C-alpha positions in Angstrom: 65.6 64.6 -99.9 63.0 61.9 -100.2 63.4 58.8 -98.0 65.5 56.1 -99.7 66.7 58.4 -102.4 70.4 58.0 -103.1 72.3 61.3 -102.7 74.3 60.3 -105.8 72.2 59.6 -108.9 72.3 56.0 -110.2 73.8 57.1 -113.6 76.4 59.2 -112.0 80.1 58.2 -112.0 80.1 58.8 -108.2 77.4 56.2 -107.4 77.4 55.2 -103.7 75.6 52.7 -101.6 72.6 54.0 -99.7 72.3 52.9 -96.1 69.1 53.8 -94.2 69.5 55.0 -90.7 67.1 54.6 -87.8 66.2 58.3 -87.9 64.9 58.0 -91.4 67.8 59.8 -92.9 70.2 58.3 -95.4 73.9 58.0 -95.7 76.3 56.5 -98.2 79.6 54.8 -98.5 81.4 58.1 -98.3 80.9 57.6 -94.6 83.6 55.2 -93.6 83.2 51.9 -91.7 85.9 50.3 -89.6 86.2 47.1 -87.5 83.9 47.0 -84.5 86.1 48.4 -81.7 85.7 51.2 -79.2 88.0 54.2 -79.5 89.0 56.8 -77.0 86.2 59.2 -78.3 83.5 56.7 -77.5 82.8 55.8 -81.2 82.1 52.1 -81.8 84.5 50.8 -84.4 81.8 49.7 -86.7 79.6 52.9 -86.7 79.5 55.1 -89.7 81.5 58.2 -88.8 79.5 61.2 -89.7 81.1 63.3 -92.4 79.6 66.7 -93.2 79.0 67.4 -96.8 77.5 70.8 -96.5 73.9 71.5 -97.4 72.1 68.7 -99.0 72.4 68.6 -102.8 69.6 67.3 -105.0 69.5 65.9 -108.4 67.1 66.0 -111.3 65.5 62.9 -112.7 62.3 61.2 -113.7 59.2 63.1 -112.8 61.0 66.2 -111.6 59.7 69.6 -112.4 61.8 72.8 -111.9 61.1 75.0 -108.9 59.3 78.1 -110.0 61.3 81.3 -109.4 60.3 83.6 -106.5 59.2 86.1 -109.1 56.7 85.0 -111.8 58.6 84.2 -115.0 57.4 85.7 -118.2 55.9 83.5 -120.9 55.6 83.9 -124.6 52.2 85.4 -125.5 52.0 83.2 -128.5 53.8 80.1 -129.8 54.7 82.0 -133.0 56.5 84.7 -130.9 58.9 82.0 -129.8 59.3 80.4 -133.2 60.0 83.7 -134.9 62.5 84.7 -132.2 64.4 81.5 -132.7 64.3 81.7 -136.5 65.3 85.4 -136.3 68.3 84.6 -134.2 69.4 81.6 -136.3 68.9 83.3 -139.7 71.3 86.3 -139.7 73.7 88.1 -142.0 75.9 85.0 -142.1 73.2 83.1 -143.9 73.2 85.7 -146.7 76.9 85.9 -147.3 78.8 83.1 -145.5 76.9 80.0 -146.8 76.9 81.0 -150.5 80.6 81.8 -150.3 81.6 78.6 -148.5 79.3 76.6 -150.8 81.0 77.6 -154.1 84.4 77.6 -152.5 84.0 74.0 -151.4 82.6 72.3 -154.5 79.2 73.9 -155.1 76.6 71.2 -155.1 79.0 68.7 -153.7 79.2 70.8 -150.5 75.6 70.0 -149.8 76.5 66.4 -148.9 78.8 67.2 -146.0 76.6 70.1 -145.0 73.5 67.9 -144.7 75.4 65.2 -142.8 76.9 67.7 -140.4 73.4 69.2 -139.8 71.8 65.8 -139.2 74.4 64.4 -136.9 75.8 67.5 -135.2 73.9 70.8 -135.5 70.3 69.7 -135.1 70.9 67.4 -132.1 72.6 70.2 -130.2 69.9 72.6 -131.3 67.3 70.2 -129.8 69.4 69.7 -126.7 69.6 73.4 -125.9 65.9 74.0 -126.4 65.0 71.0 -124.1 67.4 72.2 -121.4 66.2 75.7 -121.4 62.5 74.7 -121.4 62.9 72.1 -118.6 65.0 74.1 -116.2 63.4 77.5 -117.1 66.5 79.5 -116.4 69.4 81.2 -118.1 72.9 80.1 -119.1 74.6 80.8 -115.8 72.3 79.4 -113.1 71.2 76.4 -115.2 74.4 74.7 -114.3 73.5 74.2 -110.7 70.7 71.9 -112.0 73.1 70.1 -114.5 76.6 70.0 -113.2 77.7 72.9 -110.9 81.4 72.6 -111.5 80.8 73.6 -115.2 79.1 76.9 -114.2 82.0 78.7 -115.8 80.4 77.8 -119.2 77.6 80.3 -118.4 80.0 83.1 -117.7 82.0 82.3 -120.8 78.9 82.5 -122.9 78.0 85.9 -121.5 81.5 87.3 -122.3 81.4 85.9 -125.8 78.0 87.5 -126.2 79.5 90.9 -125.3 82.3 90.5 -127.8 79.9 89.7 -130.5 77.8 92.8 -129.7 80.9 95.0 -129.9 81.3 94.3 -133.6 78.1 92.8 -134.9 76.0 95.9 -134.3 78.6 98.0 -136.1 77.9 96.0 -139.2 74.2 96.8 -138.8 75.2 100.5 -138.4 77.0 100.2 -141.8 73.8 98.8 -143.3 71.8 101.7 -141.8 74.2 104.2 -143.3 73.7 102.5 -146.7 70.0 102.5 -146.1 70.0 106.3 -145.5 72.2 106.9 -148.6 69.8 104.9 -150.8 67.2 107.6 -150.6 68.4 109.5 -153.7 67.6 109.6 -157.3 71.0 108.2 -158.2 72.8 105.9 -155.8 76.1 107.4 -154.6 78.0 104.2 -155.5 76.8 104.2 -159.1 79.4 106.4 -160.6 83.0 107.6 -160.3 82.2 111.3 -160.3 82.2 111.7 -156.5 84.8 113.5 -154.3 86.0 110.3 -152.7 86.7 108.5 -156.0 90.3 107.9 -157.2 91.8 107.5 -160.7 91.5 103.7 -160.3 87.7 103.9 -160.1 86.4 102.0 -163.1 82.7 101.9 -164.1 82.1 99.3 -166.7 78.3 99.2 -166.7 76.7 100.6 -169.8 80.1 101.1 -171.4 82.0 99.3 -174.1 85.7 98.6 -174.4 86.4 99.1 -170.7 89.5 97.3 -169.5 89.4 95.8 -166.0 92.8 95.3 -164.3 94.1 94.2 -161.0 94.3 97.9 -160.0 90.7 98.7 -161.0 88.2 99.6 -158.3 84.5 99.7 -158.7 82.5 102.7 -157.6 80.8 100.5 -155.0 84.1 99.4 -153.5 85.4 103.0 -153.2 82.2 104.1 -151.7 82.5 101.4 -149.0 86.2 101.8 -148.2 86.7 105.6 -148.8 83.3 107.1 -147.9 81.6 104.8 -145.4 84.7 103.5 -143.6 87.2 106.1 -144.7 90.0 103.6 -144.4 92.4 106.0 -146.2 92.6 108.1 -143.0 93.8 105.1 -140.9 97.3 103.7 -140.6 96.0 100.2 -139.7 95.8 98.9 -136.2 98.8 101.1 -135.1 96.7 104.2 -135.8 93.0 103.6 -136.2 92.2 107.4 -136.1 89.2 109.2 -134.8 85.6 108.2 -134.6 83.3 108.7 -137.5 80.4 110.7 -136.1 78.0 109.5 -138.9 78.5 105.9 -137.9 78.3 106.9 -134.2 74.8 108.2 -134.8 73.8 105.1 -136.8 75.0 102.9 -134.0 73.2 104.9 -131.3 70.0 104.5 -133.3 70.5 100.8 -133.6 71.1 100.4 -129.8 68.1 102.6 -129.1 65.9 100.2 -131.2 67.5 97.2 -129.4 66.8 98.7 -125.9 63.2 99.4 -126.5 62.7 96.0 -128.0 64.2 94.2 -125.0 63.5 96.4 -121.9 60.2 94.7 -121.1 61.3 91.2 -121.9 59.7 88.7 -124.3 56.4 90.6 -124.2 58.0 93.3 -126.4 60.6 91.4 -128.3 58.1 88.8 -129.2 56.0 91.4 -131.0 59.0 93.1 -132.8 60.1 89.8 -134.4 56.9 89.6 -136.3 58.4 92.3 -138.5 62.1 91.7 -138.2 61.9 88.0 -138.8 59.3 87.9 -141.6 60.4 90.9 -143.7 63.7 89.3 -144.8 61.9 86.5 -146.5 59.7 88.8 -148.5 62.7 90.8 -149.6 64.6 87.6 -150.5 61.8 86.5 -152.7 61.6 89.9 -154.5 65.4 89.9 -155.0 65.3 86.3 -156.2 62.7 87.1 -158.9 64.6 90.2 -160.0 67.9 88.4 -160.1 66.5 85.5 -162.1 65.5 87.9 -164.9 68.9 89.5 -165.2 71.2 88.6 -168.2 73.8 86.1 -167.2 72.0 84.9 -164.1 72.1 81.3 -165.2 76.0 81.5 -165.2 75.9 82.3 -161.5 73.5 79.5 -160.7 75.6 76.9 -162.5 78.7 78.1 -160.7 76.8 77.9 -157.4 75.5 74.4 -157.8 78.0 72.7 -160.2 79.5 69.9 -158.1 83.3 69.4 -157.7 83.5 65.9 -156.3 87.2 66.2 -155.7 86.6 68.8 -153.0 85.1 66.1 -150.8 88.6 64.9 -150.1 89.7 68.3 -148.8 88.8 70.4 -145.8 85.2 70.7 -147.0 84.1 68.7 -144.0 85.6 71.1 -141.5 84.0 74.0 -143.3 80.6 72.3 -143.5 80.6 71.5 -139.8 81.7 75.0 -138.8 79.1 76.5 -141.0 76.2 74.5 -139.5 77.3 75.1 -135.9 77.7 78.8 -136.4 74.5 79.1 -138.4 72.2 77.2 -135.9 73.9 78.9 -133.0 74.1 76.3 -130.1 76.4 77.4 -127.4 75.6 81.1 -127.4 73.0 80.7 -124.7 70.3 82.2 -126.9 68.3 78.9 -127.3 68.5 78.3 -123.5 67.2 81.8 -122.8 64.4 81.8 -125.4 63.2 78.3 -124.5 63.1 79.1 -120.8 60.1 81.3 -121.4 58.1 78.4 -123.0 55.4 76.5 -121.2 56.6 73.3 -119.7 54.9 70.9 -122.0 55.6 72.8 -125.2 56.8 70.5 -128.0 60.4 71.7 -128.3 61.3 68.6 -130.3 59.0 69.7 -133.2 60.2 73.3 -132.7 63.9 72.2 -133.1 63.1 70.3 -136.4 61.1 73.2 -137.9 63.4 76.1 -137.0 66.6 74.3 -138.0 65.1 73.2 -141.3 64.0 76.8 -142.0 67.5 78.0 -141.2 69.2 75.6 -143.6 66.7 76.3 -146.4 67.1 80.0 -145.9 70.9 79.6 -146.4 70.3 77.6 -149.6 67.8 80.2 -150.9 70.2 83.0 -150.2 72.7 81.3 -152.4 70.4 81.7 -155.4 69.8 85.4 -154.5 73.5 86.1 -154.4 74.7 84.1 -157.4 72.1 85.2 -159.9 73.5 88.7 -159.3 77.1 87.5 -159.5 76.4 85.9 -162.8 74.9 89.1 -164.0 78.1 91.0 -163.0 80.3 88.5 -164.7 78.3 88.9 -167.8 78.7 92.7 -167.7 82.4 92.5 -167.0 83.0 89.8 -169.5 84.9 87.7 -166.9 84.3 84.4 -165.1 82.0 84.2 -162.2 84.8 83.1 -159.9 86.7 86.4 -160.7 83.6 88.4 -159.5 83.0 86.2 -156.4 86.3 86.9 -154.8 84.8 89.0 -152.1 83.7 87.3 -149.0 82.4 88.4 -145.6 80.7 91.7 -145.2 82.3 92.9 -148.5 80.0 90.6 -150.4 77.0 92.6 -148.9 78.5 96.1 -149.1 80.4 96.0 -152.4 79.4 93.2 -154.7 75.6 93.2 -154.3 75.2 97.0 -154.1 77.2 97.3 -157.3 74.8 95.1 -159.1 71.8 96.8 -157.6 73.1 100.2 -158.7 72.8 99.1 -162.4 69.3 97.6 -162.2 66.2 99.3 -163.3 64.6 100.7 -160.1 67.9 100.6 -158.3 66.7 103.0 -155.5 63.8 100.7 -154.6 66.0 97.5 -154.6 68.7 99.2 -152.6 66.3 100.4 -149.9 64.7 97.0 -149.5 68.0 95.1 -149.6 69.6 97.2 -146.8 66.3 97.1 -144.8 66.6 93.3 -145.0 70.1 93.5 -143.7 69.1 95.7 -140.8 66.3 93.4 -139.8 68.4 90.3 -140.1 71.0 91.8 -137.9 68.6 93.1 -135.3 67.0 89.7 -134.8 70.3 88.2 -134.0 71.2 91.1 -131.7 67.9 90.6 -129.8 68.7 86.9 -129.3 72.4 87.5 -128.3 71.6 90.2 -125.7 68.6 88.4 -124.4 70.8 85.4 -123.6 73.1 87.7 -121.5 70.1 89.4 -119.8 68.4 86.2 -118.9 71.5 84.6 -117.6 72.5 87.4 -115.3 69.0 88.2 -114.1 68.3 84.6 -113.3 71.6 84.4 -111.4 70.9 87.4 -109.3 67.1 87.6 -109.1 67.0 89.3 -105.7 68.8 92.3 -107.1 67.7 92.5 -110.7 64.2 90.9 -110.8 62.4 94.3 -110.4 65.1 96.3 -112.2 65.1 94.8 -115.7 64.8 98.2 -117.4 67.8 99.6 -115.6 69.9 96.5 -116.1 69.1 96.4 -119.8 70.0 100.1 -120.1 73.4 99.4 -118.4 74.1 96.4 -120.6 73.3 98.4 -123.8 75.5 101.2 -122.5 78.4 98.8 -122.0 77.9 97.3 -125.5 77.8 100.8 -127.0 81.0 101.9 -125.3 82.7 98.6 -126.3 81.8 99.3 -129.9 83.5 102.7 -130.1 86.8 101.3 -131.4 84.9 99.8 -134.4 83.6 103.2 -135.3 87.0 104.7 -136.0 88.6 105.2 -139.4 90.3 101.8 -138.9 87.3 100.3 -137.3 86.9 97.7 -140.1 90.2 96.2 -139.0 88.9 95.9 -135.4 85.7 94.3 -136.6 87.7 91.7 -138.5 89.8 90.9 -135.5 86.8 90.5 -133.2 85.0 88.5 -135.8 87.8 86.0 -136.1 88.7 85.6 -132.4 85.8 86.9 -130.3 83.5 84.1 -131.1 85.5 81.7 -133.2 87.3 78.7 -131.6 86.2 79.7 -128.1 82.5 79.2 -128.8 83.1 75.8 -130.4 85.1 74.8 -127.3 82.3 76.0 -125.0 79.7 74.0 -127.0 82.0 70.9 -126.7 82.2 71.2 -122.9 78.5 71.9 -122.7 77.7 68.7 -124.6 80.1 66.6 -122.5 78.7 68.1 -119.2 75.1 67.3 -120.2 75.7 63.9 -121.8 78.4 62.4 -119.6 78.1 64.1 -116.2 74.4 65.0 -115.9 73.7 61.7 -117.6 72.0 60.9 -120.9 69.4 58.8 -119.1 68.5 61.6 -116.7 68.3 64.1 -119.6 66.0 61.7 -121.4 63.8 61.4 -118.4 63.6 65.2 -118.3 62.5 65.3 -122.0 59.9 62.6 -121.3 58.5 64.7 -118.4 57.9 67.5 -120.8 56.9 65.8 -124.0 55.6 62.5 -122.9 58.1 60.4 -124.9 61.8 59.6 -124.6 64.3 60.7 -127.2 65.2 57.9 -129.6 68.5 56.0 -129.9 69.6 58.3 -132.7 69.5 61.4 -130.6 71.2 59.7 -127.6 74.1 58.5 -129.7 74.5 61.9 -131.3 74.6 63.6 -127.9 76.9 61.2 -126.3 79.4 60.5 -129.1 78.9 61.9 -132.6 78.3 65.6 -131.8 81.2 65.8 -129.3 83.5 64.1 -131.8 82.5 66.5 -134.5 83.1 69.5 -132.2 86.5 68.2 -131.1 87.4 67.7 -134.7 86.5 71.3 -135.6 88.3 72.8 -132.6 91.5 70.9 -133.4 91.3 71.9 -137.1 90.7 75.5 -136.1 93.7 75.6 -133.9 96.0 73.9 -136.3 95.0 75.9 -139.4 95.0 79.6 -138.9 95.8 81.6 -142.0 97.2 85.1 -141.6 94.6 87.9 -141.3 94.3 90.4 -144.1 91.7 93.0 -145.1 91.8 95.1 -148.3 95.4 94.4 -148.8 96.4 95.2 -145.2 98.3 92.4 -143.5 97.6 92.2 -139.8 100.8 92.5 -137.6 101.9 89.5 -135.5 101.0 91.2 -132.2 97.4 91.5 -133.4 97.1 87.8 -133.7 98.4 87.3 -130.2 95.9 89.9 -129.0 93.2 87.9 -130.8 94.2 84.7 -129.0 94.0 86.6 -125.7 90.5 87.8 -126.5 89.4 84.3 -127.3 91.1 82.9 -124.2 89.6 85.6 -121.9 86.2 84.0 -122.3 87.1 80.3 -122.2 89.4 80.8 -119.1 86.2 81.3 -117.0 85.6 77.6 -117.2 88.8 76.3 -115.5 88.9 79.2 -113.2 85.4 78.5 -111.9 86.2 74.8 -111.5 89.1 75.6 -109.2 87.0 78.1 -107.3 84.2 75.6 -106.9 86.6 72.9 -105.6 88.3 75.3 -103.2 85.3 77.0 -101.8 83.0 74.1 -101.4 82.1 73.9 -97.7 84.6 71.9 -95.6 88.2 72.5 -96.9 90.7 69.7 -97.2 92.9 71.5 -94.7 90.1 71.6 -92.2 89.4 67.9 -92.8 93.1 67.0 -92.3 93.3 68.9 -89.0 90.0 67.7 -87.5 89.4 64.3 -88.8 91.2 62.5 -85.9 89.3 64.5 -83.4 85.9 64.0 -85.1 86.5 60.3 -85.7 89.9 58.9 -84.6 89.0 55.5 -86.0 88.9 57.1 -89.5 92.4 58.5 -89.2 95.2 56.3 -90.7 97.6 57.0 -87.9 95.3 55.6 -85.2 96.1 52.0 -84.2 93.0 50.2 -82.9 95.2 47.4 -81.6 97.8 49.4 -79.7 96.0 52.7 -79.2 99.1 54.3 -80.7 99.5 57.1 -83.2 102.7 57.3 -85.2 103.3 60.0 -87.7 106.0 58.0 -89.6 104.2 54.7 -89.7 102.1 52.2 -87.8 103.5 49.6 -85.4 103.3 46.0 -86.5 102.4 43.2 -84.0 106.2 42.3 -83.8 106.9 45.7 -82.4 108.7 47.0 -85.5 107.7 50.1 -87.3 106.0 49.6 -90.6 107.5 51.2 -93.6 106.6 54.9 -93.9 103.6 55.4 -96.1 105.5 57.8 -98.3 107.9 55.0 -99.2 105.5 52.1 -99.2 102.7 53.5 -101.3 102.1 55.5 -104.4 101.4 59.2 -104.5 97.6 58.9 -104.3 97.7 56.1 -101.7 100.1 58.3 -99.6 97.2 60.7 -99.0 95.2 60.0 -95.9 92.1 58.0 -96.8 89.8 60.5 -95.1 91.3 63.4 -97.0 91.2 61.5 -100.3 87.6 60.5 -99.7 86.8 64.1 -98.9 88.4 65.1 -102.1 86.2 62.6 -104.0 83.2 63.8 -102.0 83.9 67.4 -102.8 84.2 66.6 -106.4 81.0 64.7 -106.3 79.2 67.6 -104.6 80.6 69.9 -107.3 79.3 67.8 -110.2 76.0 66.7 -108.5 73.0 68.7 -109.7 70.4 70.2 -107.4 67.1 68.4 -107.4 64.2 70.2 -109.0 61.2 69.6 -106.7 57.7 69.1 -108.1 55.5 72.0 -107.2 51.7 71.8 -107.7 51.4 75.4 -108.9 54.3 75.1 -111.2 52.9 71.9 -112.6 49.5 73.5 -113.2 51.2 76.2 -115.2 53.3 73.7 -117.0 50.4 71.5 -118.0 49.0 74.2 -120.2 49.6 73.0 -123.7 51.1 75.2 -126.4 50.2 74.3 -129.9 
């Protein structure tokens, strides 16, 4: 530690007076002074009694540059590799189905007002914060907390567990898309008619036919293909009996994870090249589908339904839905932005990157709405019903039932089906790359001595765990498991994690220190707007969303199946299993910090009797029940005379405060000439 540097940072809540010693070391007011007297151990009663605080802890701050890892850290080959990776992670399947559905459900064009406000004051500031944190500290979601606030390290473990839960179901959805992609290579799409073995008498095909009556019991060929051929839900008895594994989906999932493994096994050098295809192809396909949809009869009905404002919705829960959508869309809290930014050069302009990538994400969601609703308007025209009757499907059903049904009745249906499901596969793979890279980077940076030279084996082990964890979603009732994991695996828990992350950085690490870190990288300090958002507005929005999510939990249902009560309890346990890492690690950190309170209580009198409350400097007497007063009477016992905190021995209480200070105090990142030479290389 540098001479004259306070062990507690100035903006910390545990600030302490720094007192230089003759040896050149420093101490603080956590070392206790007493009246100048000589005690039986030879200590002058005015000396500072030495109190061990374990190994020295360091803080970040102005001008600090992270210590380079013992093994050289990979860097992005090109700036575009990083940008495409971030865009690929943020733009996923949810942009295609979730935003359009939530938009029309919450007032159409009126929804864009709360959505924009939530993005400006909540989503983008946190997006910027995570990119800056990852780029400055150059480490993953677990070890980064020793540089920020060590007691919150459980956030990193929670992020990794949430990432595993997401991989258990998200890749299964990609496997469904791969099955559709394979089925599309035929002259007539298998979901275009009711003349297949899996169809039922309720199958109704209204395209190209007149006087067809559509009832509540009618099922389209696309719906029966999805439920009875792809999923085979009819062979499942719900969550009580999910049935066996569908070998076709097993092969599809195996192929998906094989692609993921060979994209991630060498790090950002390989994944940065893959995203040039997986992140750009969806935009080409979206433009093709938008042009085709705009030329369909009735497309204008869908566009009007999509954008027609319903101002009365602004007084409802639209604000909660807008905030949840922007946070889940941009993806702060999943550790992906930390991991991807940690491979940047130190002086990369992450501020500009945050603005560009978040804007691309939001515009992609808006564009996807036109792609979806031009087709929904076409279907409403063909069925001779209202658009809202067609747009009842939400979630993956919108992608696997509604849109394929419309494609099946277009000219050139095979071509459009192939490119549509290819787009879905690439959208999903990008997000999988990001989610698993966050786990890989976090764990490897936490245990570099063991894993630094074994990345290929570790990635293989992680992919194997994800594959085995996904097996339950490949059963006949796997769609019910996917819905359960989607609702609880990364729902309220990830929002709570983002909330605590924001509090830890803004309140404990200190907004001024974080601003100094940003200035060290970019050459300028974040403006007042960003600081206010980080300290107050973004945490308030997140707390509001978490509270609303806990208070309003509608019953789960899928294809008419009502989830049993025990499944909801199981879902809550799944969500809590990740979040519980945070308080558990806090307790662990307080208990195992060097120098236990029990040891302090037993040895404090021997190490410094003048510091012990039962030592009387006047009479040289120690009384366990109370101190003697000058008149010879015993003072009132401390347990009766003082409150519960004051009853604690001062030295033990100060050790408790000191331990808490050690647990929240970040380690200092020391400026290193070689690291700075690397960091000074600009990235345009």
